[in-house]
C-alpha positions in Angstrom: 206.6 35.7 -45.5 203.2 36.3 -46.4 202.6 33.2 -46.9 203.4 33.0 -43.6 201.3 35.4 -42.3 198.2 33.7 -44.1 198.8 30.0 -42.8 198.7 31.8 -39.2 195.4 33.0 -39.8 193.6 30.0 -41.2 195.3 27.9 -38.0 193.6 30.3 -35.4 190.1 29.8 -37.9 189.7 26.4 -37.9 192.0 25.6 -34.7 188.2 26.0 -32.5 186.2 24.7 -34.7 188.7 21.3 -35.0 189.0 21.3 -31.2 184.9 21.1 -30.8 184.2 18.8 -33.7 183.5 15.8 -31.5 180.8 17.9 -29.3 178.9 19.1 -32.2 178.8 16.2 -34.1 177.1 14.4 -30.8 174.7 16.9 -31.0 173.7 16.4 -34.1 173.5 12.8 -33.8 171.1 13.5 -31.2 168.9 15.6 -33.0 168.8 13.4 -36.2 167.9 10.3 -33.6 165.4 12.2 -32.0 163.7 13.0 -35.6 163.8 10.0 -36.9 162.1 8.2 -33.6 159.2 11.2 -33.9 158.6 10.0 -37.2 158.1 6.4 -36.4 155.6 7.0 -33.5 154.0 9.7 -34.9 153.8 7.3 -38.6 152.4 4.3 -36.6 150.6 6.2 -34.0 148.3 7.6 -37.1 147.4 4.2 -38.8 145.3 3.0 -35.6 142.0 3.3 -35.8 140.8 6.2 -32.8 137.3 5.4 -33.0 137.9 1.5 -32.1 136.7 0.6 -28.3 139.7 0.0 -26.0 140.5 -4.1 -25.6 141.3 -5.7 -22.7 139.4 -3.4 -20.2 140.8 -0.3 -22.2 144.4 -1.0 -21.1 145.5 -1.2 -24.5 144.5 0.5 -28.1 145.5 -2.3 -31.0 146.5 -0.1 -34.0 143.5 -1.3 -37.1 146.3 -2.3 -40.1 145.9 0.0 -43.2 144.0 -2.4 -45.5 146.7 -0.9 -48.2 149.7 -2.6 -46.1 148.6 -6.1 -47.7 148.8 -6.9 -50.9 145.8 -8.2 -53.0 146.6 -11.5 -54.2 146.0 -11.7 -58.1 143.3 -14.4 -59.1 144.1 -16.8 -61.9 141.7 -19.0 -63.7 142.3 -22.0 -61.6 141.2 -19.9 -58.5 138.0 -18.3 -59.2 135.6 -20.4 -58.6 132.1 -21.0 -61.4 129.4 -19.6 -59.6 127.2 -19.9 -62.8 124.8 -22.6 -62.5 124.8 -25.1 -64.5 121.1 -26.2 -65.4 122.2 -29.7 -66.5 123.9 -30.1 -62.6 120.8 -30.6 -60.2 123.0 -30.0 -57.3 124.4 -26.3 -58.6 121.5 -24.4 -57.6 123.0 -25.8 -54.0 125.9 -24.6 -54.1 124.7 -21.0 -54.2 124.6 -18.2 -51.5 121.4 -18.4 -49.3 119.8 -15.2 -49.0 117.0 -15.3 -47.3 117.4 -13.8 -44.1 117.8 -15.4 -40.4 114.4 -14.9 -38.3 115.1 -12.5 -35.6 114.1 -15.1 -33.2 113.4 -19.0 -33.4 110.4 -18.9 -31.1 106.6 -17.6 -32.0 104.4 -15.1 -30.4 101.3 -18.0 -29.2 99.0 -15.4 -29.9 99.9 -14.2 -33.2 102.4 -17.3 -34.4 104.7 -14.7 -35.3 108.7 -14.4 -34.0 108.9 -13.5 -30.5 111.8 -13.7 -28.0 111.3 -17.2 -25.9 110.9 -15.8 -22.8 108.1 -13.8 -23.9 106.3 -16.7 -25.2 106.0 -18.5 -22.0 105.2 -15.5 -19.9 101.4 -15.1 -19.2 99.4 -12.3 -21.4 97.4 -9.4 -20.4 93.7 -9.4 -20.9 92.2 -6.0 -20.5 88.7 -5.3 -20.3 88.2 -2.1 -22.6 84.6 0.0 -22.7 83.1 0.4 -26.7 80.6 2.6 -25.5 80.6 5.1 -28.7 80.0 8.7 -27.1 82.1 8.4 -24.3 84.7 6.1 -25.2 85.8 6.3 -29.5 88.2 5.7 -30.3 90.2 3.6 -28.0 93.7 4.1 -27.0 95.9 0.8 -27.6 93.7 -1.8 -29.3 96.8 -1.4 -32.0 98.9 -2.9 -29.7 96.6 -6.2 -29.1 97.1 -9.3 -30.2 93.7 -10.5 -30.1 90.4 -8.6 -29.2 87.4 -10.1 -28.6 84.5 -8.1 -29.2 81.1 -9.5 -26.8 77.5 -8.5 -26.1 76.4 -6.9 -22.8 73.2 -5.3 -21.7 70.9 -2.5 -23.5 72.3 -4.1 -26.9 75.7 -2.6 -26.5 79.5 -4.8 -26.3 82.4 -4.5 -24.8 86.1 -5.5 -25.9 88.6 -7.9 -24.5 92.1 -7.0 -25.6 95.0 -9.6 -25.5 98.4 -8.2 -25.0 101.5 -11.4 -25.0 104.4 -8.7 -24.7 102.9 -6.0 -22.6 106.4 -4.5 -21.3 106.0 -1.8 -23.9 102.1 -0.8 -24.2 101.2 2.9 -24.5 98.2 4.1 -23.3 95.3 1.8 -23.2 91.4 2.6 -22.2 88.8 3.3 -21.8 89.5 0.4 -19.1 86.0 -0.9 -17.7 84.2 -3.6 -15.4 84.0 -7.3 -16.1 81.1 -9.7 -16.9 81.8 -13.2 -15.8 82.3 -14.4 -19.4 85.0 -12.0 -20.2 86.7 -13.0 -17.0 86.2 -16.9 -18.5 87.6 -15.7 -22.1 90.4 -14.3 -20.1 91.0 -17.6 -18.3 91.4 -19.7 -21.7 94.5 -17.6 -22.0 95.6 -18.4 -18.6 95.6 -14.4 -18.7 96.5 -11.8 -16.1 93.0 -10.0 -16.0 92.8 -6.3 -15.9 89.6 -4.7 -15.2 87.4 -2.1 -13.1 84.7 -3.6 -11.2 82.3 -6.2 -12.3 79.0 -7.9 -12.0 78.2 -9.8 -9.1 78.9 -13.2 -11.1 81.9 -11.8 -12.2 83.2 -11.0 -9.0 81.9 -15.0 -7.7 83.9 -16.2 -10.7 86.9 -14.1 -10.0 86.8 -15.4 -6.6 86.0 -18.9 -6.9 88.2 -19.9 -9.7 91.0 -17.7 -8.2 91.7 -15.5 -11.4 94.7 -13.2 -11.4 93.5 -10.2 -11.7 93.8 -6.3 -11.1 91.0 -4.5 -9.8 90.8 -0.5 -10.0 87.5 -0.8 -7.8 88.8 -3.2 -5.3 92.2 -4.5 -3.7 94.7 -3.1 -6.3 97.2 0.2 -6.2 96.0 3.2 -7.2 99.2 3.9 -8.9 98.6 0.9 -11.9 95.5 3.2 -12.5 95.3 7.3 -14.1 92.3 9.0 -14.9 92.9 11.0 -18.8 90.3 12.6 -19.0 91.7 14.4 -22.6 92.5 11.2 -23.8 90.2 11.4 -26.6 91.5 14.9 -28.9 89.6 17.6 -28.9 86.8 17.0 -25.9 87.0 15.8 -22.3 85.2 12.3 -21.1 83.8 11.5 -18.0 85.1 10.5 -14.9 83.6 6.8 -16.1 85.5 6.5 -19.0 88.6 8.0 -18.0 90.3 5.3 -16.9 93.9 4.0 -18.6 97.6 2.4 -18.0 100.5 1.8 -19.6 102.5 -1.6 -20.1 105.5 0.3 -18.0 102.7 1.1 -14.9 101.9 -2.5 -14.6 105.6 -3.9 -15.0 106.6 -1.1 -12.2 104.1 -2.4 -9.9 103.7 -6.4 -10.8 106.8 -7.1 -8.3 104.4 -6.1 -5.2 102.2 -8.9 -5.8 102.7 -12.4 -5.2 101.5 -14.5 -8.3 102.4 -16.6 -11.4 104.0 -14.4 -13.7 104.4 -17.7 -16.7 102.4 -20.5 -18.0 102.5 -23.8 -15.8 105.0 -26.5 -17.9 102.0 -28.6 -18.9 99.8 -25.3 -20.1 98.7 -26.1 -24.1 97.7 -23.0 -26.5 94.6 -23.9 -28.7 95.5 -21.9 -31.3 98.1 -23.3 -34.3 99.0 -21.1 -37.4 99.9 -21.5 -40.7 101.9 -19.1 -43.5 99.4 -18.7 -45.6 95.8 -19.2 -43.8 93.3 -18.2 -46.5 90.7 -20.7 -46.6 91.4 -23.4 -49.4 87.7 -23.9 -51.5 86.3 -20.5 -49.5 83.5 -18.1 -50.5 84.3 -14.4 -51.3 84.3 -12.4 -48.1 85.6 -8.3 -48.9 82.7 -6.8 -46.3 80.8 -9.0 -43.8 78.2 -7.3 -40.9 78.0 -8.6 -37.8 75.0 -7.9 -35.8 75.3 -8.2 -32.3 71.3 -6.5 -32.0 68.9 -3.7 -33.3 71.8 -1.0 -31.6 75.0 -2.2 -32.7 76.8 -3.6 -36.1 80.1 -3.6 -36.5 81.6 -3.9 -40.2 84.7 -6.0 -41.3 86.2 -4.6 -44.6 89.2 -6.2 -46.3 92.3 -4.7 -47.2 93.4 -6.6 -49.8 97.0 -4.2 -50.2 97.9 -5.5 -46.9 95.9 -8.5 -46.1 94.1 -7.3 -43.6 90.7 -6.5 -42.1 89.6 -3.3 -40.7 86.8 -2.9 -38.6 84.1 -0.1 -38.6 81.4 0.5 -35.8 78.6 3.5 -35.2 79.4 4.9 -38.6 83.5 5.8 -38.1 86.8 3.5 -38.1 87.9 1.9 -35.4 90.8 3.7 -34.9 93.6 3.9 -32.1 94.1 7.3 -30.8 97.7 6.4 -30.0 98.5 7.0 -33.5 95.5 7.5 -35.2 95.4 4.0 -37.2 93.0 1.6 -38.1 94.4 -1.6 -36.5 94.8 -4.5 -39.1 93.7 -8.6 -38.3 94.5 -11.0 -40.1 91.9 -13.5 -39.0 88.6 -12.9 -38.2 86.3 -15.2 -36.4 83.0 -15.2 -35.5 81.5 -17.8 -32.7 78.0 -18.4 -32.8 76.6 -19.5 -28.9 73.7 -19.1 -26.6 73.2 -15.2 -25.0 70.2 -14.8 -23.3 69.3 -12.4 -19.9 69.8 -13.6 -16.4 66.8 -14.0 -14.8 66.1 -11.3 -12.5 69.1 -8.9 -13.5 67.6 -5.6 -12.9 70.4 -4.3 -14.9 69.4 -6.4 -18.0 72.8 -8.4 -18.0 73.3 -11.1 -20.4 74.6 -14.8 -20.0 77.1 -15.7 -22.9 78.2 -19.4 -22.7 82.1 -19.9 -23.3 82.4 -23.6 -22.9 81.0 -26.4 -24.9 80.8 -26.6 -28.5 79.2 -24.3 -31.2 79.7 -23.2 -35.1 81.2 -19.8 -36.5 82.9 -18.7 -39.3 86.5 -18.0 -40.2 87.5 -15.5 -42.6 91.1 -14.9 -43.9 92.8 -13.3 -47.1 89.6 -12.5 -48.6 87.9 -15.9 -48.1 85.5 -17.2 -45.6 84.3 -20.7 -44.4 82.1 -22.1 -41.8 84.0 -23.7 -39.1 82.9 -25.4 -35.2 84.8 -24.2 -31.8 84.8 -26.1 -28.8 85.7 -25.4 -25.4 86.0 -28.4 -22.7 85.9 -26.6 -19.9 86.4 -22.8 -18.2 89.9 -24.1 -17.6 90.6 -25.0 -21.3 91.3 -23.0 -24.6 89.4 -22.5 -27.3 90.1 -24.9 -30.4 89.1 -24.6 -33.6 88.6 -27.2 -36.8 86.8 -27.5 -40.4 83.1 -28.8 -40.4 84.7 -32.7 -41.2 87.1 -32.1 -37.8 90.4 -31.7 -38.8 92.4 -28.8 -36.8 92.0 -25.0 -38.2 95.3 -23.5 -38.9 94.6 -19.2 -38.6 97.4 -16.8 -40.6 100.2 -15.2 -39.3 99.1 -12.2 -37.7 96.6 -10.5 -35.5 93.1 -11.5 -34.7 89.8 -9.9 -33.9 87.0 -12.5 -32.7 83.1 -11.7 -32.4 81.0 -13.3 -29.8 77.3 -13.3 -31.3 73.7 -15.5 -30.7 73.2 -18.1 -32.4 70.3 -16.4 -34.1 72.6 -13.0 -35.0 73.0 -12.2 -38.6 76.2 -12.4 -40.7 75.8 -10.6 -44.0 79.0 -11.7 -46.5 79.8 -9.7 -49.7 
């Protein structure tokens, strides 16, 4: 009887379980399925590189496969190439990888011979007249950004400079900008340049008008927004109004569209300069220090910096400095061109006439050596060209160039 009672109690306890087991089993299986799906989903998502950009316009993020998910094949002796060059095999070096980096651009800056974006090589350069008056304008702004700088005589025994920029989009502040002379207009025309100045002599204005020179003149006819006055441009002192005019590349580009002029060279335009990787003259004489005497009041010293293979300038007892960055512009090439310099008759200001066409002699200096050369320019529309004394074309070293235009009797010393 006790056994029957025990059996009855067991039946009462397990009967509900047996009755509801299908429901509980279904719930359990559903929970297992959900957990399994979550593990698969989050495991796959975790393999994606979330730093990648969305593909197809941002619609799909494609996971990046884990590097460890692919087996690394083992190289057999037959599969492993022998990269050791055979000294007896003349073709072995050609099989080695070329480690020479590709040049950034396939085209060269026509003013320096250095690589440059092709669209910028086709555009007309900028030529800006700079004052070189010692007390109020030194140091200058922007000269380290120039590709070529000319120095030439003006009245009073002083000089001015003409700075040329092939890519002027990023020129920082440049100045101080001063007035033109007819021969600075002619130099700019030799490069088909856009001429920037502040006023000019009567002959300069005649040259600009007669030859239809593209020019931006702060004094006449140009928007004042292109220029601005910066009387504090030299650290530590103010400069007077006359020597405070500056501009920037961004200002020029901002206002150029307001004017109708040709932005690029004509298809048939030819540059007069050619370049080589090593411009040091063969069999040249030593040129570590050069002094160029423009007048009794002005001498420019050119000093070779062998560690950088460039020349730096000194004038008025101080280094030639760019006030923008306190750097000394370095020139790979120095050209000294002799020509006829004379007073303009009946010019009350004592202005000079400097001949820029025809032929003349001079010097080419590069890499610590110099040689005598000839220069020529057929007419005012032609570029300057240079040749050795035997008539073969002269090639300049790739880099920036300083060009001094002096009288035929100017004293030039080399040491």
